[in-house]
N, C-alpha and C positions, 0 to 999 in steps of 0.2 A: 813353378810350383807343379806339383803333381799334383794331380786330383786326389791320389789316395789320401795322401798329405791333409788336403785340406779338408776331406770328408772324415778324415778319422778326430782332425782337434775341431770340426762342427760336431760328431758324435761327443766328444767327448765334453765342451761347452753342455750340453744339453744333460747328458747326465752328471755333471759336476755340480752343473750352479744351482739344482735344485738342493740338493744334498751340502751343497756350503752354506745356502740360506738357513736351513733347516739348523744344521748346527749353530749358526751365528744367533739363533732365536732360542733353542735353548739353551746358550753361554750365561754364566751364571753373571750379572751386572757387576760394573766396578764402581767401586765405593768413593765417590765423590771427586773421583777423577775425570779431566777434562774429555769427551770424546772429539777423535779425531774423523774425518772421513775414512782415512784406511779402519777403524772401529766399528763405523757405520754397518748395520748387516744390511744388504741390500734381498730386493725379492723380485724374483720374475712374474710378471703377470701377462698371462695370455690374451691380446688382443683381441678385443672384441669384432676388429672390423678386417677385412685384407686389407698387406699392408705393400702395396707395390713396389718395389725399388727399380728403377730406370740408371742402367750405367751408359756411359756414351761408347755404343758398341764402333769400332771401326769396322771398313769392310775393304777387300785383296781385289783389286782391278788389276785384268793385265791383258794389255796390248800392243798396237803399235800405234805408234807418236800419228796424227792426223795432218796439224798442225799448232803451231808456239807461239803465244801472242806474250812476249817478253816484259810489254810496258804494265800491263794487268797482270803479268805471272800468273795465266793460265797456259791449258795447255789442253787440246781435246786426243782423248786414244778410241780406236776402233778395238773390239774384243772379235774373239773366234765365231761370235753370231752376231758380227754385222752391227752390231749397238755401239753409240758414242756416245764416249761420257766427259764431262767438262769435269780437269783439276783444277783445283786453284794452291799455288804453290808460294809458304810466306816465310821469313827468314831462319823461323824455327823447324822449315821443315830438311829432311837429312838426307841428301842428296848422294848415293853411292854410285860411280862406275866398276859393272860388275865384268871381269874380265874371262876368258876362256880357262887360263890358268887360277883357279880358285882360291890359289894364294895370296893372289896381288888384287887389288881393290884401289880405288880412290876417293875421296869422301871429297865433294865438292859445293858451293854454295848457289841458293839460284841455276836459272835454267835455259843462262846463255849461250850452253854447249846442248842442249837440248834441240833437236832436228827433226823433221819426216823420216819416218822407216826406221826408226829406235824401236829397240823391243823394251818395254816399261813392265816393271811390276811394282804397285802403287797402296800403300797401307790410306785406306783415305777415311774422316769421316764424311757423311752422307751428310751435303748441302739441304736447307731450309728449300721449301718449296721455290722454285725456279733458280736456287743458288749453285753454283760449283761446289762438289763435296773438295772438302777440303786437306791436303793431304800432309801424312806425318811423316813419314820417309818413301823414298820412292830409290829404286835399283835398275841401272838403263844397264841392259846388258851389251856387251861390246863384242860381239862374236856372231 
């Protein structure tokens, strides 16, 4: 989704919500009708404290495979700067072999075909202290 679309929707929500609340407050009350949730006016109140929302961000790791541990479902990669990262693969990880012909690829399960020297791009959730990062998807470049 484009940032412009998100920003436009955000601005419309900020502008329209107070106007809708004001219109709902000034509307005449219904005569002895049962009020439903859809008829209930809403009011937006600014918070008294800062609200912090965190999202599980993922990172992109690129590098060359240094070692593979199929039993534990982990492998290590070394990036261009020489840093080594350990990445864990689960059953939900999407693994794709990408070939020089960009119209040819194949989807795999597991890291059985992964070997030392393969070039990898991994989208990962960062691990907790001392834990390996958890892979969302792996692109294994076969060229």
